[in-house]
C-alpha positions in Angstrom: 22.6 -20.1 33.5 21.6 -20.5 29.9 24.2 -19.0 27.5 21.6 -17.3 25.3 17.9 -16.9 25.2 16.3 -19.2 22.6 15.6 -17.6 19.3 14.3 -18.6 15.9 17.2 -19.8 13.7 17.4 -18.0 10.4 20.2 -18.0 7.8 22.6 -15.2 8.5 23.2 -12.8 5.6 26.5 -11.6 7.0 30.0 -13.1 7.4 32.0 -12.6 10.5 35.8 -12.6 10.3 38.7 -11.7 12.5 40.6 -8.6 11.4 44.2 -7.5 11.3 45.5 -4.0 11.9 45.8 -3.6 8.1 42.0 -4.1 7.7 41.1 -1.1 9.9 41.8 2.2 8.1 41.1 5.7 9.5 37.7 5.8 7.6 36.7 2.2 8.5 33.7 3.4 10.6 32.6 6.3 8.4 29.4 4.6 7.1 28.6 2.8 10.3 25.3 3.9 11.9 26.0 3.9 15.6 23.1 6.1 16.6 21.0 4.9 19.6 18.0 6.8 20.9 18.1 6.2 24.6 15.1 6.9 26.8 15.5 4.7 29.9 18.7 3.7 31.7 19.6 1.7 34.7 21.0 3.5 37.8 22.1 2.3 41.2 23.9 -1.0 41.7 23.1 -4.7 41.3 21.2 -4.8 44.6 19.5 -1.5 44.0 18.9 -1.3 40.3 16.5 1.4 39.3 15.1 2.6 36.0 15.5 6.3 35.3 14.2 8.4 32.4 17.3 10.1 30.9 16.6 10.6 27.2 19.5 11.3 24.9 21.0 10.3 21.6 24.2 8.3 21.7 26.3 8.6 18.6 30.0 9.1 17.6 31.5 12.3 16.2 33.9 12.1 13.3 36.8 12.5 15.7 35.5 9.7 18.0 35.2 7.4 14.9 38.8 8.1 13.9 40.1 7.6 17.5 38.2 4.3 17.8 39.6 3.1 14.4 43.1 3.7 15.8 42.4 1.9 19.0 40.9 -1.1 17.2 43.8 -1.3 14.8 46.2 -1.5 17.8 43.9 -4.1 19.5 43.8 -6.3 16.4 47.4 -7.3 17.0 47.5 -9.0 20.5 43.8 -8.8 21.1 40.9 -9.7 18.9 38.7 -7.7 16.6 35.9 -9.1 14.4 33.8 -7.6 11.7 30.5 -8.8 10.4 30.1 -7.9 6.8 27.0 -7.9 4.7 28.5 -7.8 1.2 30.8 -4.7 1.4 29.0 -3.1 4.3 30.1 -3.2 7.9 27.0 -4.6 9.8 28.8 -5.0 13.2 32.0 -5.4 15.0 33.4 -6.5 18.3 36.8 -6.3 20.1 38.5 -7.9 23.1 41.5 -6.3 24.8 44.5 -8.6 25.2 45.5 -7.4 28.8 44.6 -9.8 31.6 42.5 -8.1 34.2 41.3 -9.1 37.7 43.0 -10.4 40.8 44.1 -13.6 39.0 44.2 -12.2 35.5 41.1 -14.3 34.6 39.3 -11.5 32.8 39.7 -10.0 29.3 37.7 -6.9 28.6 35.0 -6.8 25.9 36.0 -3.3 24.6 33.4 -3.1 21.8 30.3 -4.9 20.6 28.5 -2.7 18.1 25.7 -3.5 15.6 24.8 -1.0 12.9 21.3 0.5 13.6 20.1 -1.1 10.3 21.0 -4.6 11.6 19.8 -4.5 15.2 17.3 -7.2 16.3 18.4 -9.8 13.8 20.7 -11.9 15.9 24.0 -10.3 14.8 24.8 -9.1 18.4 24.5 -12.7 19.7 26.7 -14.0 17.0 29.4 -11.4 17.7 29.1 -12.2 21.4 29.7 -16.0 20.6 32.9 -14.9 18.7 34.0 -12.9 21.7 33.4 -15.8 24.1 35.4 -18.2 21.9 38.1 -15.5 21.5 38.3 -14.9 25.2 38.7 -18.6 25.9 41.4 -18.8 23.2 43.2 -15.9 25.0 43.2 -17.9 28.2 40.4 -15.9 29.9 37.9 -17.5 32.2 35.5 -14.4 32.1 34.8 -11.4 29.9 34.5 -8.1 31.6 31.7 -6.0 30.1 31.2 -2.3 30.8 27.8 -2.0 29.3 26.0 1.2 28.2 23.3 1.7 30.9 20.4 1.9 28.4 18.0 -0.8 29.4 18.0 -2.3 25.9 21.8 -2.7 26.0 21.9 -4.2 29.5 19.0 -6.6 28.6 21.0 -7.7 25.6 24.0 -8.7 27.7 21.8 -10.4 30.3 20.2 -12.5 27.5 23.7 -13.5 26.5 24.4 -14.8 30.0 26.1 -11.8 31.5 25.6 -11.1 35.2 26.7 -8.3 37.5 30.5 -8.1 37.8 32.0 -9.7 40.9 35.2 -7.8 40.3 35.1 -4.1 39.3 37.7 -2.6 37.0 38.4 0.8 38.6 39.9 2.6 35.6 36.9 1.6 33.4 34.5 2.9 36.1 36.4 6.2 36.2 36.2 6.4 32.4 32.5 5.5 32.2 30.9 6.0 35.6 27.3 5.4 34.4 28.1 2.1 32.6 26.6 -1.1 34.0 29.5 -3.4 35.0 28.9 -7.0 34.0 30.8 -10.2 33.3 30.3 -13.4 31.3 31.7 -16.6 32.5 33.4 -18.4 29.6 33.1 -21.9 31.1 29.5 -22.3 30.2 
């Protein structure tokens, strides 16, 4: 399996760096444009994947932004959190949970991979995924567990990054997000 679909190489206008808890204040996500207009989603399972029309707008409330900032600040300690900055603006971020998952502890969960709406389609998501893969390997993981939003664009992004249907399913994550598409990324390739 190819790690990423081929793409035209362009110079990146952003810098990606690993964050500490002190870098993530309560208002860190205030200017971040999360908004995603969803029209089509995947339903069913890997052997019975169907496209369904379920239009909605996915965004975060102010309270959800604050809660995510708190979660990311905690995760920045033992886990990994990265920010992609374009000047002083947050263009994207990603996070991996430190807890080993799976029958043999071979997984780490990709908790967040978000690209600001103004930066989507420019390769930033792929760069953040590369950071997550390297970070997962550094944490001793053999695979990343990805609970992907079921929007066809989001699932397609992860598939282009080499993700496949999850062989092991994380029950608590499925309970939390029952419509998410459960995927994994082998970190050996």
